[in-house]
VOBA-1610 file (N, C-alpha, C; in pm, whole numbers, padded with zeros to 5 digits, always signed):
BEGIN
Ala+09598+09848+12528Ala+09783+09879+12485Ala+09749+09998+12521Asp+09849+10025+12568Asp+09915+10173+12623Asp+10015+10236+12574Trp+10082+10164+12438Trp+10141+10211+12378Trp+10157+10147+12225Trp+10180+10276+12111Trp+10189+10193+11982Trp+10360+10209+11968Asn+10385+10125+11822Asn+10540+10104+11808Asn+10498+10102+11627Ile+10597+10149+11585Ile+10607+10114+11440Ile+10739+10161+11426Gly+10835+10108+11338Gly+11002+10161+11287Gly+10989+10128+11142Phe+11111+10168+11155Phe+11186+10172+10997Phe+11123+10230+10931Arg+11055+10359+10937Arg+10970+10447+10846Arg+10972+10592+10855Pro+11042+10654+10734Pro+11036+10745+10749Pro+10939+10874+10810Leu+10948+11011+10851Leu+10874+11049+10872Leu+10726+11094+10878Pro+10690+11101+10708Pro+10585+11113+10622Pro+10550+10997+10626Glu+10571+10863+10594Glu+10532+10732+10630Glu+10436+10699+10748Tyr+10553+10756+10894Tyr+10526+10731+11045Tyr+10396+10794+11063Lys+10394+10969+11002Lys+10272+11024+11006Lys+10112+10956+10929Ala+10137+10876+10861Ala+10000+10834+10755Ala+10012+10728+10884Lys+10078+10658+10896Lys+10044+10508+10991Lys+09963+10580+11134Val+09993+10653+11176Val+09935+10715+11265Val+09787+10766+11253Glu+09788+10803+11147Glu+09662+10846+11094Glu+09567+10756+11067Ile+09604+10645+11008Ile+09503+10507+11044Ile+09481+10470+11160Leu+09602+10476+11254Leu+09596+10441+11359Leu+09456+10523+11419His+09485+10674+11421His+09341+10691+11520His+09209+10708+11422Gln+09215+10650+11323Gln+09093+10629+11267Gln+09027+10509+11354His+09152+10402+11364His+09090+10226+11434His+09042+10292+11560Cys+09123+10389+11613Cys+09055+10454+11764Cys+08938+10492+11784Ala+08884+10602+11654Ala+08760+10654+11624Ala+08664+10509+11637Asp+08701+10450+11541Asp+08613+10292+11494Asp+08562+10267+11650Val+08662+10259+11744Val+08617+10145+11847Val+08575+10245+11965Gly+08564+10421+11955Gly+08561+10491+12072Gly+08642+10481+12160Arg+08801+10516+12123Arg+08903+10519+12226Arg+08979+10667+12187Asp+09016+10675+12267Asp+09098+10867+12266Asp+09222+10799+12183Pro+09265+10870+12118Pro+09403+10823+12059Pro+09482+10900+12151Ser+09473+10988+12217Ser+09582+11029+12286Ser+09594+10968+12477Thr+09517+10833+12433Thr+09544+10759+12546Thr+09740+10676+12516Leu+09715+10643+12407Leu+09835+10585+12331Leu+09974+10639+12337Leu+10099+10615+12392Leu+10222+10676+12382Leu+10284+10623+12252Leu+10254+10719+12145Leu+10350+10691+12067Leu+10499+10644+12054Ser+10592+10541+12006Ser+10684+10476+12031Ser+10760+10504+11825Tyr+10848+10466+11875Tyr+10954+10419+11710Tyr+11053+10358+11723Tyr+11062+10232+11647Tyr+11192+10124+11659Tyr+11295+10188+11521Gly+11414+10264+11547Gly+11439+10238+11433Gly+11612+10206+11398His+11664+10232+11322His+11804+10213+11303His+11879+10291+11266Val+11987+10322+11325Val+12093+10496+11337Val+12198+10412+11316Ser+12247+10516+11178Ser+12413+10537+11155Ser+12468+10665+11186Val+12571+10681+11273Val+12607+10827+11306Val+12745+10807+11344Gly+12781+10938+11227Gly+12896+10941+11195Gly+12945+11088+11213Arg+13131+11130+11180Arg+13160+11250+11241Arg+13194+11292+11060Ser+13195+11190+10964Ser+13217+11194+10878Ser+13172+11103+10749Glu+13138+11141+10591Glu+13092+11094+10512Glu+13094+10931+10552Gly+13264+10929+10559Gly+13334+10779+10543Gly+13244+10728+10662Glu+13243+10753+10765Glu+13199+10675+10864Glu+13042+10621+10913Ile+12994+10717+10800Ile+12822+10690+10814Ile+12805+10583+10701Glu+12697+10503+10728Glu+12622+10402+10670Glu+12506+10425+10647Arg+12471+10537+10530Arg+12318+10532+10501Arg+12204+10436+10478Val+12273+10309+10377Val+12220+10189+10360Val+12236+10075+10433Asp+12172+09993+10498Asp+12161+09904+10563Asp+12222+09783+10425Pro+12352+09740+10430Pro+12415+09698+10346Pro+12318+09544+10319Val+12265+09449+10468Val+12222+09317+10467Val+12044+09338+10420Arg+11995+09426+10451Arg+11870+09508+10429Arg+11836+09645+10399Pro+11843+09672+10290Pro+11871+09806+10244Pro+11774+09887+10218Asn+11578+09776+10234Asn+11466+09826+10191Asn+11455+09906+10396Ile+11497+09870+10404Ile+11463+09940+10576Ile+11513+10089+10594Tyr+11441+10163+10630Tyr+11474+10319+10641Tyr+11527+10342+10738Arg+11679+10406+10757Arg+11729+10421+10822Arg+11802+10593+10817Ile+11828+10641+10991Ile+11803+10722+11028Ile+11973+10778+11064Ala+12017+10853+10915Ala+12161+10820+10937Ala+12259+10960+10891Gly+12333+10991+10932Gly+12417+11162+10882Gly+12520+11192+11037Thr+12562+11295+11007Thr+12604+11325+11132Thr+12560+11358+11271Pro+12618+11400+11393Pro+12536+11429+11512Pro+12416+11516+11447Glu+12457+11623+11363Glu+12343+11735+11364Glu+12238+11685+11271Glu+12265+11597+11167Glu+12185+11563+11071Glu+12087+11433+11184Val+12104+11350+11242Val+12056+11262+11326Val+11961+11310+11416Ala+12069+11383+11511Ala+11944+11484+11613Ala+11841+11594+11564Ala+11901+11627+11435Ala+11757+11733+11355Ala+11636+11610+11279Glu+11679+11496+11247Glu+11523+11415+11217Glu+11505+11355+11324Ile+11538+11284+11422Ile+11493+11267+11537Ile+11393+11356+11611Asn+11469+11476+11608Asn+11391+11598+11667Asn+11229+11601+11615Thr+11228+11594+11463Thr+11127+11602+11377Thr+11006+11474+11442Tyr+11081+11367+11451Tyr+10975+11267+11536Tyr+10936+11296+11679Ile+11034+11361+11743Ile+10944+11423+11867Ile+10873+11518+11878Asp+10891+11590+11794Asp+10787+11721+11736Asp+10671+11671+11714Phe+10657+11542+11642Phe+10521+11496+11618Phe+10411+11424+11718Gly+10532+11391+11822Gly+10509+11360+11923Gly+10520+11229+11987Val+10615+11178+11950Val+10677+11045+11972Val+10768+11080+12067Gln+10717+10968+12198Gln+10741+10973+12304Gln+10889+10930+12393His+10894+10786+12301His+10978+10686+12317His+11070+10644+12185Met+11181+10616+12210Met+11254+10549+12100Met+11371+10488+12113Met+11345+10358+12016Met+11443+10232+12058Met+11536+10204+11939Leu+11643+10214+11947Leu+11698+10256+11854Leu+11831+10138+11870Lys+11863+10103+11706Lys+11980+10010+11679Lys+12108+10032+11613Phe+12213+10067+11664Phe+12329+10134+11602Phe+12381+10026+11473Ser+12407+10104+11345Ser+12479+10026+11282Ser+12590+09973+11311Asp+12673+10007+11414Asp+12807+09937+11413Asp+12769+09824+11530Tyr+12638+09839+11575Tyr+12654+09682+11656Tyr+12699+09580+11624Pro+12754+09502+11731Pro+12760+09554+11882Pro+12866+09626+11913Ala+12977+09676+11821Ala+13048+09816+11864Ala+12981+09917+11949Leu+13018+09988+11999Leu+13000+10106+12146Leu+13038+10238+12038Gly+13085+10224+11945Gly+13171+10387+11898Gly+13053+10450+11882Gln+12919+10393+11777Gln+12812+10508+11763Gln+12693+10535+11888Leu+12691+10461+11954Leu+12602+10500+12096Leu+12689+10559+12182Glu+12824+10585+12193Glu+12894+10692+12248Glu+12876+10800+12240Leu+12886+10781+12048Leu+12912+10971+11983Leu+12740+11005+11982Phe+12620+10902+11997Phe+12489+10930+11996Phe+12504+10988+12150Met+12528+10913+12205Met+12516+10998+12375Met+12589+11108+12411Gly+12718+11089+12354Gly+12744+11241+12343Gly+12775+11363+12234Glu+12694+11334+12137Glu+12641+11470+12041Glu+12543+11423+11992Val+12444+11361+12018Val+12316+11340+11918Val+12203+11443+12049Val+12252+11348+12163Val+12149+11355+12257Val+12127+11522+12340Pro+12242+11559+12362Pro+12243+11705+12403Pro+12140+11801+12297Arg+12183+11742+12173Arg+12099+11858+12069Arg+11934+11812+12080Leu+11878+11679+12120Leu+11737+11654+12150Leu+11643+11746+12188Arg+11552+11785+12151Arg+11457+11862+12231Arg+11312+11776+12325Leu+11428+11742+12425Leu+11341+11639+12527Leu+11312+11702+12610Gly+11161+11690+12696Gly+11120+11770+12763Gly+11040+11759+12844
//
């Protein structure tokens, strides 16, 4: 495997899972830096609190990155800073495109991509 993925976790839980991954790599003699870290997440982004769905009404136990464009970018940047190189995101208004368009226009420019 070249990639490792887990989703629906706040960053502290994600970090704990990566620590376990590193131990498994050590157990088999693999350099963990050879694995690309990825994250699958649910996102709810809106310009006002009324547009933001912070908890999934169908699956309330699934962690969701939620907030204004500034808040969502700040949280995603914490994953990027930790070393996540790829994200797969599902928006809470799917199949509508409003949140995707807001994300592309106002969140992506704030991300530390590089």
